[in-house]
N, C-alpha and C positions, 0 to 999 in steps of 0.2 A: 153572498160574495164579499169577499172582503172588499216620491215624490218623488242622443236621443233627442232625443231632441228631435231633429227634423224628419226622420223617416216615417212620415205620417201614412205613406202608402200601405204600410203593414197593417193599419187599423181598418182598412176597407173603405167604408163610405165616409170619407173624410175630405175636408177642404179647408185650408187655412185662409181666414179673412186677410185681405191686403192691408198695408199700412195706410193707404189713402182712404179706404172705405171701411165702415164697420162690418160690412158683409161682402164676401167675394161675389163676383157676378154670377157664378154658377150655383150659389146657394139660394135657390128659389124658395125652399122651405126647409125647416129643420131647427136645430138648436146650435148656438155658437156662444162663445164667451172667452174671457181671459182670466187666468189664475194669477193673483198677485200676493206678495208677502206683506204682512202687517207686523209691526213690532220689530224687535232686534233681529239682526242677521246672525244666524248661527256661525260660530267660529269652528272651522273644521281643521283637525290635525292632519298633517301629511301622512301618507301611508309608506312605511319603510319597506324597501326591497331587500329582503334578507335571505333569498334562496336563488340558486342558479344565476348569480349576478353576471357571469360571463355572457349569458344570453339575454337576461332580463335587464341588465344594467344595475349599477350600484346606486346607493343613495335613497332618496325618497321620491314619491310621486304625489302630486296634489290630489286631494279627494275629489272624485267626480260627482259627489252626492248632491251638490247644489249648483244649479244653473240659474243665474239671475240676469234679467234684462236691465236696461238703463232705468226703467221706471219700476223696478222691483218686481217685474213679471217673473213667474217661476216656470222654468222648463222641467221636463222629466216628471211631470205629474200624470198619473193615470186618471182619466175621467171617463165615467160610463153612466148610462141611464139604466136604472133598475125598473123592470117591468115593461120596457119598450119591446114590442114584438114586431115581427115582419122583417123582410130583407134576408138575404143570404149571407152566411158567414164567409169572409174572405178565405180562399183556399191556399193562399201563400204564393210562392214558397216561403217558408220560415226557416231561419238559419241562425245559429249561434256559433261564432268563430272564436278561437283562442289564438290571438295574433299579437306579437309583441308583449306577451305576458299580460294580456288584458282581454276581457270578454268584449266582443263586438257583435251587435250593438250593446250598449250598456243598459238600455231600457227599450222594451218593445211590447206590442200587443200581438198575441197569437190566438188563433181560433181553437176552441175546444174540439178535440178529436182530430185535428190536423197534424200530420207528421212535421216534426221539427228536426232538421239536420244539424248535428253538432259536430264541429270540425276542430282538429288541432293543427294549426299552421306553424307551430313552433317545434324546434328540434329538442324539446324537453318533455318530461312527463308532466301531464296535467291530469286532474280529475274534475268531474262535474258533479257537484253535490247540490241537489235541489231539495228545498224544503218549503213548506207553507210559511207565512209570516208568524204563525203560532209555533213553528219549529217541528211540525210533523214531517217525517221523512217521506220523500217521493221517490228518489233514486239517487244512487251514488256510484258512478262508473269511472274507472281509470281510462285514460286515452293517451297512451305513452308514445305513440309513433307519429312523427310529422306526416301530415296528409291523411291520417286515420279519421274516419267518420263513424258515427252511429246515429240512429233515429230514435226519437222519443215522441210519445203522444201524451199530451196533457188532457186529462178527462174531468178534472174538478175545476170549476170556474173560481177565479180569484187571483190574488197576488202570490207569486212564487219568487223565492230568493235563490239565486244561483251563486255558488262560490267554488273556489279551488282550494282544497285543504293543503295542497303542497305549497301554494303561493298565497299567503293570507290576505294580501292586498287586492286580489282578484275577486270582484263581485259583479253581479248583474241582477236585473230585475225583469220579470216577465209577468204580464197580466193575461190570464187565460179567459177569453171572452166567449160567452154563449149567445151573444147578439152582435150585429154589426155596429152597434152604437157604443163603441169603446175606442179610446184614443190616448195618445201621449201628447202633452202640450209641447209646442216647439220652443225655441229659445226666447220668444217674446210672449210666452205663456198662453198661446192661443190654441183653441181646439174648435172643431165644428163637426156636426153630424147632419147629413142630408137625408131628406125623406122620412123624418120621424112622424109616425101617425099621430093625429090629434089626441090629446089626453094630458093627464097630470102624472108626472113621474118623479122619482127620487133621483137626483143627480149626485153622484159620488165623485169626490176628488181626493186622491190618496198620494202622499209623498213619503218617501222613506224617512225623512227627518221631521217633517211637519205634520205627520199624522193624516187623519181622514176627516173630511167634512161632508155632511149630507144636507142637501136642501131641496125644496120642492121646485119644479119648473113646470109651467103649463104651456103646452103647445097648442096654439089656436087651430081652428079648422082650416084656415088659410093664413099664410104669412110665416113669420120667423119669430122664435123666442130667443131672447138674449138671457144668458145665465152666467154672470161673472161670479167668481169665487175668491174669497180671501182666506189665506192660510197663515198660521202663525205658530210659534213654538208652543203656545198654550194649547193648540189642538192635539 
């Protein structure tokens, strides 16, 4: 398998640790941690709005690609455990909307094999062009009518890039999970997985600008494993 924020419910067996405690009360066992940024902060160019300006608005939109907390915690990071078995995949519902000439949500986890409803809520033509991070085509469908929907099923685990070719500023990211141990970090860079079986796993953290980092995490027979991750432009 191959960097929204808050909708952690889409990732299934997830729970965010509270600000006051390193572990939330309902995380009796499992893995949790925080993803932070080291080194320079990327400077992101605004995205020009250059099509359908009567509906989408004129000018520029700030890039949604980097969400940073006060302590340089990184949101919108896909985190997953490689090799962790057990537990049922969340069944959804999973949904991608095109509203206000933007994909909503910008980042989310969906389950392998589960249907994803894709909707156009705008009175303009959009298309939904999905590729792997390597650029391999998955599908490309026009959705020209407001209120129109279609369904897609993602069958290959990993990161998927979603874009609208009509409106170049419109992008989104999907992680296709084949286990319940996959999440998106919240605005404070936090993630957690409940009920991870004891063992040693490879923890992946992937961000669209900061790349991917892989590190080992050992889950004890009882108790909780903490696995913080640091990302940087060097990654």
